[in-house]
C-alpha positions, 0 to 999 in steps of 0.5 A: 365482487363474488366470482358470479357478479359480472365483472365491470367495464373498469376491470374488464378493460384493465385484464385487457391491459394487464394482457396487452402489457404482457403481450408486448414484453413477450413479443420484445423478447421474442423479436430480442430471440429472431435479432439474435438468431438473423445474426448468428445465420449472417456470422456463419453464412460468412464462416461457410463463404469462408469455407467454400472459398478454402476448399475451391483454392485447396481444390484448385492448388491441386493438393493432395493429387499425388497422394496414394488412394489407399484405403487406411490401415485401419479397413 
């Protein structure tokens, strides 16, 4: 087949199948990335909730209220 010859139906079908295969592979890779990010977001949300709970406990305990409100020495 020369560059001026139109592609045959078989060649066009093969090209489409190759493109589809590459797109399916790309989709699988992107799904893996999204799943990993979703897991990371869930982990970070749990971690943030733990920090919020810890800060709330410290605020309720009154810890640090008796400290003087002075500027640090480097001011």
